[in-house]
N, C-alpha and C positions, 0 to 999 in steps of 0.2 A: 909080824904083825905087834908081837909082846912089843918089841923094841920101840913100835910107833904111838903104844898104848902108854908105854913108861914116859915118853917124851912128854905125850899130852897132860899126863900128872905132873908130869914135872914145869909146866906149861902153867900149873894151874887148873884144869881142867878136870871139874867135878861133876863125873855123874856116873848114874848104876853101871855095872860093869856091861851090860849087854849093849849099852847106847855106845859106851866107850869103845866097845868092839867093833861096831859099827864106822864109828868116825876113824879108829883105826887102820879100819880096811879103804876107808875111803881114801886116807891118806897114802895106802899102799896101792891104791890103782892109779890115783892121780902120777906119783912116779913113777908107774908102767906106762901110763900115758906118756911124760914127758920126756922119757926115754925112748920110747918107741918113735915120736915125731923127731927128736935128733937122730935119732939112726936113721929111719925111714927117708930123710931129707937129703941122705950123703950116700946113700945105696944108689948104685947101677938100676934100669928097672929088669936088667936081667936079675940081679942079687934080690931084686924084693921080690921079684917073681917065686924065686928059688926059696926063700924065707917065707914066705906065705903058706908053700907048700908042706912045708916043716911045721907049721902051726900048730897044727892037731896033734904031734908026735909026742914023746916025751920031754919033758924039760931039759934031761939034760942031752939030748939031740938039738935041742934050739940052743942052748949054752955052746956046744961044740961048734956049730956052724960059725953063730957070733965070733968066737974065738978066734975061727979060721977067717972069716970075713969081715970081721969088726973089731981089729983087738984093742982097740980103745973104750969097748963096750965095759969094763970096768969102771974107766975112768969117766965116762959119760954117766954112766949110774952115780957115782959120788958124786959128782957137781950138781947133776940136778938133784939129789939130796938134800945138800948144802943149800943149795937155793930155796928148796921147799921149805927147810926145818926154819932156814931166816926168814922166809916170809910169813911164817906162823908165830915165830917167834918176836916180830915186831907187830903183830894182829893184837890187838886189843883184847878181840874175842877170836881167838882161834877155832872154835868149833864154829863160828857163822861163816868164816873163811873155807873153813872144809865145806860146810854145806853150800855155799854159795859154787866152789866148783864142781859139784854134782850135779847144781840147776841147771849151769851153764852147758851142761852137758846132756841134758835131758830134752 
């Protein structure tokens, strides 16, 4: 999340620390959502059920499963992160875009 806070500051987002933390957290959740959507579209139903079963387990276990069943995971994360950052970089008001993501899913 600190990485996104720094990124937002670099984009000129000037907010109190607490609000910046919330925005950075929303960016991280948006990345998780985008990566999750990409991955679930490509998993078989059986793989999806198996992965859903381990979601409550430790992140290390989830990462191991993804590396075994979806070796492109790291590339997907990097691609989606790049797209997300590009979208925010192009935005005149990045904070508004981030808030819109959150509202669109609520």
